[in-house]
Backbone atoms as SQL, in Angstrom:
CREATE TABLE atoms (id INTEGER PRIMARY KEY, chain TEXT, resi INTEGER, resn TEXT, atom TEXT, x REAL, y REAL, z REAL);
INSERT INTO atoms VALUES
  (1, 'A', 1, 'MET', 'N', 0.934, -1.336, 0.015),
  (2, 'A', 1, 'MET', 'CA', 0.090, -0.232, 0.252),
  (3, 'A', 1, 'MET', 'C', 0.981, 1.357, 0.244),
  (4, 'A', 2, 'ALA', 'N', 2.074, 1.243, 0.693),
  (5, 'A', 2, 'ALA', 'CA', 2.865, 2.569, 0.686),
  (6, 'A', 2, 'ALA', 'C', 3.328, 2.855, -0.453),
  (7, 'A', 3, 'ARG', 'N', 3.675, 1.720, -1.704),
  (8, 'A', 3, 'ARG', 'CA', 3.949, 1.938, -2.922),
  (9, 'A', 3, 'ARG', 'C', 2.725, 2.772, -3.536),
  (10, 'A', 4, 'ALA', 'N', 1.339, 2.453, -3.410),
  (11, 'A', 4, 'ALA', 'CA', 0.212, 3.236, -3.849),
  (12, 'A', 4, 'ALA', 'C', 0.684, 4.564, -3.844),
  (13, 'A', 5, 'LEU', 'N', 0.931, 4.894, -2.267),
  (14, 'A', 5, 'LEU', 'CA', 0.538, 6.332, -2.072),
  (15, 'A', 5, 'LEU', 'C', 2.156, 7.273, -2.760),
  (16, 'A', 6, 'LEU', 'N', 3.034, 6.373, -3.028),
  (17, 'A', 6, 'LEU', 'CA', 3.909, 7.376, -3.597),
  (18, 'A', 6, 'LEU', 'C', 3.781, 8.055, -4.668),
  (19, 'A', 7, 'PRO', 'N', 3.290, 7.644, -5.745),
  (20, 'A', 7, 'PRO', 'CA', 2.997, 8.527, -6.659),
  (21, 'A', 7, 'PRO', 'C', 2.194, 9.944, -6.533),
  (22, 'A', 8, 'LEU', 'N', 0.937, 9.912, -5.545),
  (23, 'A', 8, 'LEU', 'CA', 0.093, 10.697, -5.176),
  (24, 'A', 8, 'LEU', 'C', 1.201, 11.514, -4.363),
  (25, 'A', 9, 'LEU', 'N', 1.666, 11.252, -3.534),
  (26, 'A', 9, 'LEU', 'CA', 2.871, 12.184, -2.556),
  (27, 'A', 9, 'LEU', 'C', 3.694, 12.757, -3.247),
  (28, 'A', 10, 'LEU', 'N', 4.002, 12.152, -4.257),
  (29, 'A', 10, 'LEU', 'CA', 5.425, 12.664, -5.059),
  (30, 'A', 10, 'LEU', 'C', 4.928, 13.686, -5.881),
  (31, 'A', 11, 'CYS', 'N', 3.752, 13.661, -6.348),
  (32, 'A', 11, 'CYS', 'CA', 3.175, 14.679, -6.860),
  (33, 'A', 11, 'CYS', 'C', 3.036, 16.103, -6.361),
  (34, 'A', 12, 'GLY', 'N', 2.739, 16.027, -5.377),
  (35, 'A', 12, 'GLY', 'CA', 2.650, 16.923, -4.247),
  (36, 'A', 12, 'GLY', 'C', 3.840, 17.403, -3.991),
  (37, 'A', 13, 'ALA', 'N', 5.053, 16.991, -4.092),
  (38, 'A', 13, 'ALA', 'CA', 6.416, 17.291, -3.917),
  (39, 'A', 13, 'ALA', 'C', 7.102, 18.147, -5.451),
  (40, 'A', 14, 'SER', 'N', 6.100, 17.779, -6.351),
  (41, 'A', 14, 'SER', 'CA', 6.690, 18.281, -7.607),
  (42, 'A', 14, 'SER', 'C', 5.863, 19.632, -8.004),
  (43, 'A', 15, 'VAL', 'N', 4.717, 19.704, -7.167),
  (44, 'A', 15, 'VAL', 'CA', 4.329, 21.128, -7.445),
  (45, 'A', 15, 'VAL', 'C', 4.636, 22.130, -6.786),
  (46, 'A', 16, 'LEU', 'N', 5.415, 21.978, -5.571),
  (47, 'A', 16, 'LEU', 'CA', 5.580, 23.130, -4.727),
  (48, 'A', 16, 'LEU', 'C', 7.405, 23.815, -5.476),
  (49, 'A', 17, 'GLY', 'N', 7.263, 24.995, -5.352),
  (50, 'A', 17, 'GLY', 'CA', 8.476, 25.544, -5.838),
  (51, 'A', 17, 'GLY', 'C', 9.450, 25.666, -4.590),
  (52, 'A', 18, 'CYS', 'N', 9.347, 25.310, -3.450),
  (53, 'A', 18, 'CYS', 'CA', 10.477, 25.010, -2.345),
  (54, 'A', 18, 'CYS', 'C', 11.136, 26.336, -2.055),
  (55, 'A', 19, 'GLY', 'N', 11.979, 26.040, -0.907),
  (56, 'A', 19, 'GLY', 'CA', 12.591, 26.927, -0.521),
  (57, 'A', 19, 'GLY', 'C', 13.425, 26.602, 0.778),
  (58, 'A', 20, 'LYS', 'N', 14.362, 27.314, 1.525),
  (59, 'A', 20, 'LYS', 'CA', 15.330, 27.091, 2.266),
  (60, 'A', 20, 'LYS', 'C', 14.280, 26.790, 3.790),
  (61, 'A', 21, 'ALA', 'N', 14.999, 25.531, 4.503),
  (62, 'A', 21, 'ALA', 'CA', 14.264, 25.555, 5.548),
  (63, 'A', 21, 'ALA', 'C', 14.798, 26.737, 6.519),
  (64, 'A', 22, 'GLY', 'N', 13.710, 27.262, 7.663),
  (65, 'A', 22, 'GLY', 'CA', 13.817, 28.132, 8.174),
  (66, 'A', 22, 'GLY', 'C', 12.303, 28.560, 9.000),
  (67, 'A', 23, 'SER', 'N', 12.362, 29.445, 9.573),
  (68, 'A', 23, 'SER', 'CA', 10.996, 30.131, 10.144),
  (69, 'A', 23, 'SER', 'C', 10.273, 31.006, 9.390),
  (70, 'A', 24, 'GLY', 'N', 9.036, 30.991, 9.647),
  (71, 'A', 24, 'GLY', 'CA', 8.131, 32.258, 8.885),
  (72, 'A', 24, 'GLY', 'C', 6.920, 31.388, 8.505),
  (73, 'A', 25, 'PRO', 'N', 6.624, 31.778, 6.974),
  (74, 'A', 25, 'PRO', 'CA', 5.429, 30.833, 6.408),
  (75, 'A', 25, 'PRO', 'C', 5.900, 29.727, 6.059),
  (76, 'A', 26, 'GLY', 'N', 4.828, 28.646, 6.174),
  (77, 'A', 26, 'GLY', 'CA', 5.135, 27.143, 5.789),
  (78, 'A', 26, 'GLY', 'C', 5.398, 26.502, 7.167),
  (79, 'A', 27, 'LYS', 'N', 5.487, 27.012, 8.504),
  (80, 'A', 27, 'LYS', 'CA', 5.405, 26.514, 9.413),
  (81, 'A', 27, 'LYS', 'C', 4.371, 26.370, 10.206),
  (82, 'A', 28, 'THR', 'N', 3.611, 25.138, 9.535),
  (83, 'A', 28, 'THR', 'CA', 2.464, 24.608, 10.362),
  (84, 'A', 28, 'THR', 'C', 2.820, 23.512, 11.130),
  (85, 'A', 29, 'ASP', 'N', 2.331, 23.613, 12.546),
  (86, 'A', 29, 'ASP', 'CA', 2.224, 22.436, 13.055),
  (87, 'A', 29, 'ASP', 'C', 1.532, 21.610, 12.771),
  (88, 'A', 30, 'LEU', 'N', 2.365, 19.835, 12.643),
  (89, 'A', 30, 'LEU', 'CA', 1.560, 18.817, 12.142),
  (90, 'A', 30, 'LEU', 'C', 1.676, 17.985, 13.141),
  (91, 'A', 31, 'ASP', 'N', 0.459, 17.195, 13.605),
  (92, 'A', 31, 'ASP', 'CA', 0.942, 15.833, 14.353),
  (93, 'A', 31, 'ASP', 'C', 1.755, 15.200, 13.897),
  (94, 'A', 32, 'SER', 'N', 2.402, 14.042, 14.741),
  (95, 'A', 32, 'SER', 'CA', 2.985, 13.261, 14.291),
  (96, 'A', 32, 'SER', 'C', 2.298, 12.182, 13.331),
  (97, 'A', 33, 'THR', 'N', 3.018, 11.375, 12.502),
  (98, 'A', 33, 'THR', 'CA', 1.985, 10.302, 11.828),
  (99, 'A', 33, 'THR', 'C', 2.353, 9.035, 12.711),
  (100, 'A', 34, 'GLY', 'N', 3.473, 9.106, 13.430),
  (101, 'A', 34, 'GLY', 'CA', 3.588, 8.004, 14.209),
  (102, 'A', 34, 'GLY', 'C', 4.801, 7.026, 13.317),
  (103, 'A', 35, 'VAL', 'N', 4.964, 7.684, 11.932),
  (104, 'A', 35, 'VAL', 'CA', 6.293, 6.829, 11.108),
  (105, 'A', 35, 'VAL', 'C', 7.188, 8.377, 11.149),
  (106, 'A', 36, 'ASP', 'N', 8.637, 8.153, 11.865),
  (107, 'A', 36, 'ASP', 'CA', 9.771, 9.169, 11.872),
  (108, 'A', 36, 'ASP', 'C', 10.008, 9.954, 9.986),
  (109, 'A', 37, 'ALA', 'N', 10.319, 8.867, 9.307),
  (110, 'A', 37, 'ALA', 'CA', 10.575, 8.996, 8.219),
  (111, 'A', 37, 'ALA', 'C', 9.190, 10.042, 7.293),
  (112, 'A', 38, 'CYS', 'N', 8.164, 9.406, 7.796),
  (113, 'A', 38, 'CYS', 'CA', 6.887, 10.609, 6.911),
  (114, 'A', 38, 'CYS', 'C', 7.071, 11.834, 7.726),
  (115, 'A', 39, 'ASP', 'N', 7.137, 12.049, 9.202),
  (116, 'A', 39, 'ASP', 'CA', 6.945, 13.307, 9.617),
  (117, 'A', 39, 'ASP', 'C', 8.359, 13.987, 8.851),
  (118, 'A', 40, 'SER', 'N', 9.303, 13.381, 8.648),
  (119, 'A', 40, 'SER', 'CA', 10.738, 14.202, 7.928),
  (120, 'A', 40, 'SER', 'C', 10.391, 14.658, 6.524),
  (121, 'A', 41, 'TYR', 'N', 9.333, 13.597, 6.169),
  (122, 'A', 41, 'TYR', 'CA', 9.019, 14.169, 4.418),
  (123, 'A', 41, 'TYR', 'C', 7.987, 15.381, 4.671),
  (124, 'A', 42, 'LEU', 'N', 7.123, 15.206, 5.714),
  (125, 'A', 42, 'LEU', 'CA', 6.029, 16.548, 5.653),
  (126, 'A', 42, 'LEU', 'C', 6.942, 17.647, 6.076),
  (127, 'A', 43, 'SER', 'N', 7.559, 17.502, 6.723),
  (128, 'A', 43, 'SER', 'CA', 8.408, 18.726, 7.526),
  (129, 'A', 43, 'SER', 'C', 9.083, 19.429, 6.048),
  (130, 'A', 44, 'ALA', 'N', 9.542, 18.477, 5.198),
  (131, 'A', 44, 'ALA', 'CA', 10.459, 19.219, 4.119),
  (132, 'A', 44, 'ALA', 'C', 9.639, 19.726, 3.388),
  (133, 'A', 45, 'MET', 'N', 8.360, 19.086, 3.034),
  (134, 'A', 45, 'MET', 'CA', 7.166, 19.821, 2.226),
  (135, 'A', 45, 'MET', 'C', 6.649, 21.186, 2.829),
  (136, 'A', 46, 'LEU', 'N', 6.487, 20.939, 3.948),
  (137, 'A', 46, 'LEU', 'CA', 5.951, 22.456, 4.788),
  (138, 'A', 46, 'LEU', 'C', 6.996, 23.670, 4.290),
  (139, 'A', 47, 'THR', 'N', 8.552, 23.040, 4.517),
  (140, 'A', 47, 'THR', 'CA', 9.589, 23.615, 4.524),
  (141, 'A', 47, 'THR', 'C', 9.597, 24.392, 3.303),
  (142, 'A', 48, 'CYS', 'N', 9.556, 23.738, 2.286),
  (143, 'A', 48, 'CYS', 'CA', 9.139, 24.245, 0.762),
  (144, 'A', 48, 'CYS', 'C', 8.051, 25.059, 0.653),
  (145, 'A', 49, 'ALA', 'N', 6.893, 24.607, 0.839),
  (146, 'A', 49, 'ALA', 'CA', 5.584, 25.556, 0.916),
  (147, 'A', 49, 'ALA', 'C', 5.651, 27.043, 1.384),
  (148, 'A', 50, 'GLY', 'N', 6.675, 26.578, 2.597),
  (149, 'A', 50, 'GLY', 'CA', 6.664, 28.438, 2.908),
  (150, 'A', 50, 'GLY', 'C', 6.986, 29.198, 2.107),
  (151, 'A', 51, 'LYS', 'N', 8.098, 29.087, 1.192),
  (152, 'A', 51, 'LYS', 'CA', 8.360, 30.039, 0.111),
  (153, 'A', 51, 'LYS', 'C', 7.553, 30.523, -1.019),
  (154, 'A', 52, 'LEU', 'N', 6.376, 29.745, -0.956),
  (155, 'A', 52, 'LEU', 'CA', 5.679, 30.305, -1.929),
  (156, 'A', 52, 'LEU', 'C', 4.821, 31.287, -1.781),
  (157, 'A', 53, 'PRO', 'N', 3.950, 31.793, -2.920),
  (158, 'A', 53, 'PRO', 'CA', 3.076, 32.862, -2.521),
  (159, 'A', 53, 'PRO', 'C', 1.999, 32.678, -1.744),
  (160, 'A', 54, 'ALA', 'N', 1.647, 33.466, -0.808),
  (161, 'A', 54, 'ALA', 'CA', 0.706, 33.209, 0.066),
  (162, 'A', 54, 'ALA', 'C', -0.804, 32.350, -0.296),
  (163, 'A', 55, 'GLU', 'N', -0.996, 33.029, -1.467),
  (164, 'A', 55, 'GLU', 'CA', -2.484, 32.526, -2.248),
  (165, 'A', 55, 'GLU', 'C', -1.959, 30.998, -2.446),
  (166, 'A', 56, 'THR', 'N', -0.888, 30.348, -2.810),
  (167, 'A', 56, 'THR', 'CA', -0.480, 29.314, -3.517),
  (168, 'A', 56, 'THR', 'C', -0.254, 28.299, -1.990),
  (169, 'A', 57, 'ARG', 'N', 0.372, 28.765, -1.104),
  (170, 'A', 57, 'ARG', 'CA', 0.985, 28.427, 0.100),
  (171, 'A', 57, 'ARG', 'C', 0.244, 27.736, 0.859),
  (172, 'A', 58, 'LYS', 'N', -1.468, 28.649, 0.865),
  (173, 'A', 58, 'LYS', 'CA', -2.531, 28.207, 1.484),
  (174, 'A', 58, 'LYS', 'C', -3.174, 26.407, 1.415),
  (175, 'A', 59, 'GLY', 'N', -3.053, 26.671, 0.056),
  (176, 'A', 59, 'GLY', 'CA', -3.817, 25.580, -0.983),
  (177, 'A', 59, 'GLY', 'C', -2.484, 24.019, -0.839),
  (178, 'A', 60, 'GLN', 'N', -1.137, 24.131, -0.803),
  (179, 'A', 60, 'GLN', 'CA', -0.401, 23.322, -0.632),
  (180, 'A', 60, 'GLN', 'C', -0.167, 23.309, 0.809),
  (181, 'A', 61, 'GLU', 'N', -0.342, 23.785, 1.829),
  (182, 'A', 61, 'GLU', 'CA', -0.520, 23.576, 3.081),
  (183, 'A', 61, 'GLU', 'C', -1.562, 22.651, 3.634),
  (184, 'A', 62, 'ALA', 'N', -2.557, 22.887, 3.147),
  (185, 'A', 62, 'ALA', 'CA', -3.714, 22.083, 3.031),
  (186, 'A', 62, 'ALA', 'C', -3.498, 20.580, 2.709),
  (187, 'A', 63, 'ALA', 'N', -3.136, 20.782, 1.402),
  (188, 'A', 63, 'ALA', 'CA', -2.614, 19.589, 0.624),
  (189, 'A', 63, 'ALA', 'C', -1.673, 18.344, 1.601),
  (190, 'A', 64, 'ILE', 'N', -0.852, 19.142, 2.412),
  (191, 'A', 64, 'ILE', 'CA', 0.028, 18.430, 3.169),
  (192, 'A', 64, 'ILE', 'C', -0.299, 17.802, 4.723),
  (193, 'A', 65, 'ARG', 'N', -1.628, 18.649, 4.645),
  (194, 'A', 65, 'ARG', 'CA', -2.727, 18.191, 6.112),
  (195, 'A', 65, 'ARG', 'C', -3.264, 16.904, 5.680),
  (196, 'A', 66, 'VAL', 'N', -3.867, 16.822, 4.376),
  (197, 'A', 66, 'VAL', 'CA', -4.491, 15.944, 4.024),
  (198, 'A', 66, 'VAL', 'C', -3.223, 14.451, 3.606),
  (199, 'A', 67, 'ALA', 'N', -1.916, 14.416, 2.931),
  (200, 'A', 67, 'ALA', 'CA', -1.110, 13.829, 3.085),
  (201, 'A', 67, 'ALA', 'C', -0.740, 13.049, 4.401),
  (202, 'A', 68, 'ARG', 'N', -0.855, 14.005, 5.265),
  (203, 'A', 68, 'ARG', 'CA', -0.327, 13.845, 6.706),
  (204, 'A', 68, 'ARG', 'C', -1.511, 12.701, 7.099),
  (205, 'A', 69, 'ASP', 'N', -2.887, 12.726, 6.977),
  (206, 'A', 69, 'ASP', 'CA', -3.757, 12.160, 7.631),
  (207, 'A', 69, 'ASP', 'C', -3.514, 11.046, 6.967),
  (208, 'A', 70, 'ALA', 'N', -3.581, 10.283, 5.595),
  (209, 'A', 70, 'ALA', 'CA', -3.158, 9.760, 4.720),
  (210, 'A', 70, 'ALA', 'C', -2.353, 8.748, 5.093),
  (211, 'A', 71, 'LEU', 'N', -0.902, 9.282, 5.541),
  (212, 'A', 71, 'LEU', 'CA', -0.142, 8.585, 6.002),
  (213, 'A', 71, 'LEU', 'C', 0.053, 7.919, 7.354),
  (214, 'A', 72, 'GLU', 'N', -0.878, 8.763, 7.979),
  (215, 'A', 72, 'GLU', 'CA', -1.142, 8.313, 9.647),
  (216, 'A', 72, 'GLU', 'C', -2.205, 7.352, 9.446),
  (217, 'A', 73, 'ALA', 'N', -2.943, 7.306, 8.726),
  (218, 'A', 73, 'ALA', 'CA', -4.151, 6.129, 8.721),
  (219, 'A', 73, 'ALA', 'C', -3.809, 4.971, 8.155),
  (220, 'A', 74, 'ARG', 'N', -2.440, 4.948, 6.723),
  (221, 'A', 74, 'ARG', 'CA', -2.011, 3.831, 6.448),
  (222, 'A', 74, 'ARG', 'C', -1.091, 2.907, 7.439),
  (223, 'A', 75, 'ALA', 'N', -0.635, 3.942, 8.404),
  (224, 'A', 75, 'ALA', 'CA', -0.088, 3.143, 9.826),
  (225, 'A', 75, 'ALA', 'C', -0.672, 2.837, 10.568),
  (226, 'A', 76, 'GLU', 'N', -1.575, 3.424, 10.845),
  (227, 'A', 76, 'GLU', 'CA', -2.654, 2.844, 11.841),
  (228, 'A', 76, 'GLU', 'C', -3.338, 1.360, 11.327),
  (229, 'A', 77, 'ALA', 'N', -3.567, 1.578, 10.109),
  (230, 'A', 77, 'ALA', 'CA', -4.201, 0.560, 9.543),
  (231, 'A', 77, 'ALA', 'C', -3.271, -0.577, 9.708),
  (232, 'A', 78, 'ASP', 'N', -2.424, -0.610, 9.033),
  (233, 'A', 78, 'ASP', 'CA', -1.060, -1.663, 9.400),
  (234, 'A', 78, 'ASP', 'C', -0.869, -2.243, 10.672),
  (235, 'A', 79, 'ASP', 'N', -1.014, -1.193, 11.649),
  (236, 'A', 79, 'ASP', 'CA', -0.662, -1.832, 12.945),
  (237, 'A', 79, 'ASP', 'C', -2.083, -2.652, 13.668),
  (238, 'A', 80, 'ALA', 'N', -3.090, -1.981, 12.998),
  (239, 'A', 80, 'ALA', 'CA', -4.278, -2.791, 13.578),
  (240, 'A', 80, 'ALA', 'C', -4.538, -3.971, 12.735),
  (241, 'A', 81, 'SER', 'N', -4.261, -4.072, 11.731),
  (242, 'A', 81, 'SER', 'CA', -4.728, -5.214, 10.776),
  (243, 'A', 81, 'SER', 'C', -3.541, -6.339, 10.597),
  (244, 'A', 82, 'LEU', 'N', -2.190, -5.943, 10.849),
  (245, 'A', 82, 'LEU', 'CA', -1.100, -6.760, 10.673),
  (246, 'A', 82, 'LEU', 'C', -0.600, -7.254, 12.051),
  (247, 'A', 83, 'GLU', 'N', 0.084, -8.589, 11.980),
  (248, 'A', 83, 'GLU', 'CA', 1.030, -8.956, 13.204),
  (249, 'A', 83, 'GLU', 'C', 2.208, -9.107, 12.490),
  (250, 'A', 84, 'GLY', 'N', 3.415, -9.512, 13.568),
  (251, 'A', 84, 'GLY', 'CA', 4.546, -10.076, 13.257),
  (252, 'A', 84, 'GLY', 'C', 5.120, -9.309, 12.378),
  (253, 'A', 85, 'ASP', 'N', 5.857, -10.237, 11.533),
  (254, 'A', 85, 'ASP', 'CA', 6.613, -10.151, 10.585),
  (255, 'A', 85, 'ASP', 'C', 5.851, -9.104, 9.667),
  (256, 'A', 86, 'ALA', 'N', 4.572, -9.472, 9.088),
  (257, 'A', 86, 'ALA', 'CA', 3.734, -8.629, 8.499),
  (258, 'A', 86, 'ALA', 'C', 3.637, -7.405, 8.587),
  (259, 'A', 87, 'ARG', 'N', 3.612, -6.946, 9.993),
  (260, 'A', 87, 'ARG', 'CA', 3.332, -5.294, 10.273),
  (261, 'A', 87, 'ARG', 'C', 4.730, -5.022, 10.081),
  (262, 'A', 88, 'ALA', 'N', 5.872, -5.550, 10.590),
  (263, 'A', 88, 'ALA', 'CA', 7.153, -5.311, 10.559),
  (264, 'A', 88, 'ALA', 'C', 7.465, -4.580, 8.888),
  (265, 'A', 89, 'GLU', 'N', 7.223, -5.423, 8.498),
  (266, 'A', 89, 'GLU', 'CA', 7.265, -5.401, 6.651),
  (267, 'A', 89, 'GLU', 'C', 6.396, -4.176, 5.885),
  (268, 'A', 90, 'ALA', 'N', 5.233, -3.983, 6.471),
  (269, 'A', 90, 'ALA', 'CA', 4.530, -2.535, 6.351),
  (270, 'A', 90, 'ALA', 'C', 4.980, -1.616, 6.620),
  (271, 'A', 91, 'ARG', 'N', 5.207, -1.859, 7.906),
  (272, 'A', 91, 'ARG', 'CA', 5.729, -0.317, 8.349),
  (273, 'A', 91, 'ARG', 'C', 7.367, -0.074, 7.502),
  (274, 'A', 92, 'GLY', 'N', 8.386, -1.046, 7.869),
  (275, 'A', 92, 'GLY', 'CA', 9.445, -0.792, 6.454),
  (276, 'A', 92, 'GLY', 'C', 9.371, -0.153, 5.479),
  (277, 'A', 93, 'ALA', 'N', 8.156, -0.679, 4.457),
  (278, 'A', 93, 'ALA', 'CA', 7.543, -0.525, 3.200),
  (279, 'A', 93, 'ALA', 'C', 7.239, 1.231, 3.322),
  (280, 'A', 94, 'LEU', 'N', 6.668, 1.389, 4.139),
  (281, 'A', 94, 'LEU', 'CA', 5.927, 2.867, 4.802),
  (282, 'A', 94, 'LEU', 'C', 7.369, 3.531, 5.140),
  (283, 'A', 95, 'GLU', 'N', 8.041, 3.446, 5.868),
  (284, 'A', 95, 'GLU', 'CA', 9.669, 4.179, 6.308),
  (285, 'A', 95, 'GLU', 'C', 9.939, 4.748, 4.967),
  (286, 'A', 96, 'ALA', 'N', 10.580, 3.283, 4.006),
  (287, 'A', 96, 'ALA', 'CA', 11.281, 3.476, 2.633),
  (288, 'A', 96, 'ALA', 'C', 10.543, 4.371, 1.510),
  (289, 'A', 97, 'ALA', 'N', 9.199, 4.267, 1.758),
  (290, 'A', 97, 'ALA', 'CA', 8.579, 5.074, 0.514),
  (291, 'A', 97, 'ALA', 'C', 8.586, 6.732, 1.045),
  (292, 'A', 98, 'CYS', 'N', 8.396, 6.955, 2.514),
  (293, 'A', 98, 'CYS', 'CA', 8.544, 8.171, 3.098),
  (294, 'A', 98, 'CYS', 'C', 9.843, 8.968, 2.745),
  (295, 'A', 99, 'LYS', 'N', 10.677, 7.993, 2.827),
  (296, 'A', 99, 'LYS', 'CA', 12.171, 8.584, 2.975),
  (297, 'A', 99, 'LYS', 'C', 12.707, 9.134, 1.536),
  (298, 'A', 100, 'GLN', 'N', 11.853, 8.042, 0.369),
  (299, 'A', 100, 'GLN', 'CA', 12.000, 8.435, -0.677),
  (300, 'A', 100, 'GLN', 'C', 11.760, 9.553, -1.322),
  (301, 'A', 101, 'MET', 'N', 10.493, 9.857, -0.720),
  (302, 'A', 101, 'MET', 'CA', 9.779, 11.056, -1.188),
  (303, 'A', 101, 'MET', 'C', 10.610, 12.209, -0.519),
  (304, 'A', 102, 'GLY', 'N', 10.900, 12.147, 0.651),
  (305, 'A', 102, 'GLY', 'CA', 11.815, 13.342, 1.447),
  (306, 'A', 102, 'GLY', 'C', 12.982, 13.563, 0.647),
  (307, 'A', 103, 'ASP', 'N', 13.476, 12.472, 0.236),
  (308, 'A', 103, 'ASP', 'CA', 14.796, 12.531, -0.540),
  (309, 'A', 103, 'ASP', 'C', 14.425, 13.623, -1.773),
  (310, 'A', 104, 'ALA', 'N', 13.414, 12.864, -2.252),
  (311, 'A', 104, 'ALA', 'CA', 13.141, 13.570, -3.692),
  (312, 'A', 104, 'ALA', 'C', 12.988, 15.123, -3.855),
  (313, 'A', 105, 'VAL', 'N', 12.212, 15.518, -2.337),
  (314, 'A', 105, 'VAL', 'CA', 12.092, 16.930, -1.937),
  (315, 'A', 105, 'VAL', 'C', 13.176, 17.430, -1.718),
  (316, 'A', 106, 'LEU', 'N', 13.988, 17.183, -0.732),
  (317, 'A', 106, 'LEU', 'CA', 15.114, 17.793, -0.771),
  (318, 'A', 106, 'LEU', 'C', 16.614, 17.770, -2.239),
  (319, 'A', 107, 'ASP', 'N', 15.900, 17.301, -2.700),
  (320, 'A', 107, 'ASP', 'CA', 16.782, 16.808, -3.877),
  (321, 'A', 107, 'ASP', 'C', 16.800, 18.330, -5.005),
  (322, 'A', 108, 'ARG', 'N', 15.656, 18.874, -4.444),
  (323, 'A', 108, 'ARG', 'CA', 15.279, 20.111, -5.674),
  (324, 'A', 108, 'ARG', 'C', 16.435, 21.087, -4.591),
  (325, 'A', 109, 'ALA', 'N', 17.069, 21.629, -5.721),
  (326, 'A', 109, 'ALA', 'CA', 18.393, 22.559, -5.182),
  (327, 'A', 109, 'ALA', 'C', 17.546, 24.074, -3.887),
  (328, 'A', 110, 'ALA', 'N', 16.353, 24.240, -4.373),
  (329, 'A', 110, 'ALA', 'CA', 15.774, 25.156, -3.534),
  (330, 'A', 110, 'ALA', 'C', 15.204, 24.829, -2.252),
  (331, 'A', 111, 'CYS', 'N', 15.306, 23.443, -2.140),
  (332, 'A', 111, 'CYS', 'CA', 14.728, 22.684, -1.049),
  (333, 'A', 111, 'CYS', 'C', 15.629, 22.331, 0.034),
  (334, 'A', 112, 'ARG', 'N', 16.693, 22.267, -0.272),
  (335, 'A', 112, 'ARG', 'CA', 18.062, 21.776, 0.502),
  (336, 'A', 112, 'ARG', 'C', 18.236, 22.501, 1.776),
  (337, 'A', 113, 'ARG', 'N', 18.384, 21.972, 2.870),
  (338, 'A', 113, 'ARG', 'CA', 18.047, 22.570, 4.043),
  (339, 'A', 113, 'ARG', 'C', 19.819, 22.827, 4.274);
């Protein structure tokens, strides 16, 4: 399932103009997804969104919140429905997908921290 999320969430990364990490616009607090790599990905997305014009930034921040909810729901569903090795494998796949998406965001020159 994590692989199914990858194209959708990467689409969001490609839309952002991105910018340097820092305070100011784009620093919207998000609750943790329960997956460190996913939290890092979302943080990178928010940092990049912070450099967008205000009228664009609001929509991007809303999309990032939707992505956060989807990632958290996936992690919770896996935890609730899987056991043992299957749960660990699903969590590892989600971690890997989020790491890949986070790396893609940070590979954009304007997004590097």
